[in-house]
C-alpha positions as CSV (number, residue, x, y, z in Angstrom):
1,T,-119.6,38.3,7.2
2,S,-115.9,37.3,6.9
3,V,-112.6,38.7,5.6
4,N,-110.0,36.7,3.7
5,N,-107.1,37.9,6.0
6,A,-107.8,39.3,9.5
7,G,-104.2,40.4,10.2
8,M,-101.3,40.9,8.0
9,S,-98.3,43.0,7.0
10,A,-97.8,44.5,3.5
11,A,-95.5,46.9,1.7
12,C,-97.2,50.3,1.3
13,P,-97.7,51.1,-1.5
14,P,-99.0,48.9,-3.0
15,G,-100.8,47.7,0.1
16,Y,-103.2,44.8,0.2
17,T,-106.7,44.0,-1.0
18,F,-109.0,42.6,1.6
19,V,-111.9,40.6,0.3
20,F,-115.1,40.3,2.4
21,S,-117.8,37.7,1.8
22,A,-121.2,37.0,3.1
23,T,-123.8,34.3,2.4
24,I,-127.3,35.6,1.8
25,T,-130.1,33.1,2.1
26,A,-133.7,33.5,0.8
27,N,-136.7,31.4,1.9
28,G,-138.3,31.6,-1.6
29,P,-138.4,33.5,-4.9
30,G,-137.9,37.3,-4.9
31,N,-135.3,40.0,-4.8
32,V,-132.9,40.9,-2.0
33,T,-131.1,44.2,-1.9
34,Y,-127.9,44.8,0.1
35,D,-124.9,47.1,0.4
36,W,-121.5,47.0,2.1
37,E,-120.3,49.6,4.6
38,F,-116.6,50.2,5.4
39,S,-114.9,51.7,8.5
40,D,-113.5,54.6,6.5
41,G,-117.1,55.7,5.8
42,H,-117.6,54.6,2.2
43,K,-120.4,52.4,1.1
44,T,-121.0,50.4,-2.1
45,D,-124.0,51.0,-4.3
46,V,-127.1,49.0,-3.5
47,Q,-126.9,45.6,-5.2
48,T,-129.8,43.3,-6.1
49,L,-129.9,39.5,-6.0
50,E,-132.7,37.7,-7.7
51,Y,-133.8,34.4,-6.4
52,T,-136.0,32.1,-8.5
53,A,-136.4,29.7,-5.5
54,A,-135.2,29.3,-1.9
55,G,-131.4,29.2,-1.7
56,S,-128.2,30.8,-0.7
57,K,-125.8,33.0,-2.7
58,V,-122.3,34.3,-1.7
59,V,-121.5,37.9,-2.3
60,T,-118.2,39.7,-2.0
61,A,-116.7,43.2,-1.8
62,S,-113.0,44.2,-1.9
63,W,-111.1,47.1,-0.3
64,E,-107.5,48.0,-1.2
65,V,-105.7,49.4,1.9
66,G,-102.3,51.0,1.9
67,N,-102.2,52.4,-1.6
68,G,-104.2,55.5,-1.0
69,G,-102.2,57.2,1.8
70,E,-104.6,56.2,4.6
71,I,-101.7,54.5,6.4
72,G,-98.0,55.3,6.6
73,V,-95.0,53.1,6.8
74,G,-94.6,51.7,10.3
75,E,-98.3,52.3,11.1
76,T,-101.1,49.8,11.6
77,Y,-104.6,50.3,10.1
78,N,-107.5,48.7,12.0
79,G,-110.6,48.5,9.8
80,W,-113.9,46.6,9.2
81,A,-116.6,46.0,6.7
82,R,-120.2,44.9,7.2
83,I,-123.1,44.0,5.0
84,T,-126.7,45.4,5.4
85,I,-129.7,43.7,3.9
86,N,-132.0,46.5,2.9
87,D,-135.0,44.6,1.6
88,P,-137.1,42.6,2.2
89,N,-136.0,42.4,5.9
90,H,-133.7,45.3,7.0
91,Q,-130.8,43.6,8.8
92,V,-127.4,44.9,9.7
93,F,-124.8,42.1,10.3
94,P,-121.7,42.1,12.5
95,R,-118.5,43.6,11.3
96,A,-115.6,41.6,9.8
97,S,-112.5,43.3,11.3
98,F,-108.9,43.3,10.1
99,N,-105.6,45.0,10.8
100,M,-102.7,45.7,8.5
101,A,-99.2,46.7,9.4
102,C,-97.6,48.9,6.7
103,T,-94.0,48.0,6.0
104,P,-91.4,49.7,3.7
């Protein structure tokens, strides 16, 4: 799991949209279900990837920070996101962490 920018400053609002990505690899045909979890407690809906053969696919999720009042001017927000594979093999992957300083 990775994030497009691990540390930055942005005017708040509008803030900044962090984009997280992960590569999911399947050994053969079938479906893989997954979801994203974020440090503020929200999760995405469960998503399904269909594989017709072995291979890898990149999935992404985005999170806008600094436009919803979760951080004030002059403050720094430390957050993370991680992906969980629900099926066929339940796996929780390490967090991709970031920090954002909110500027006027």
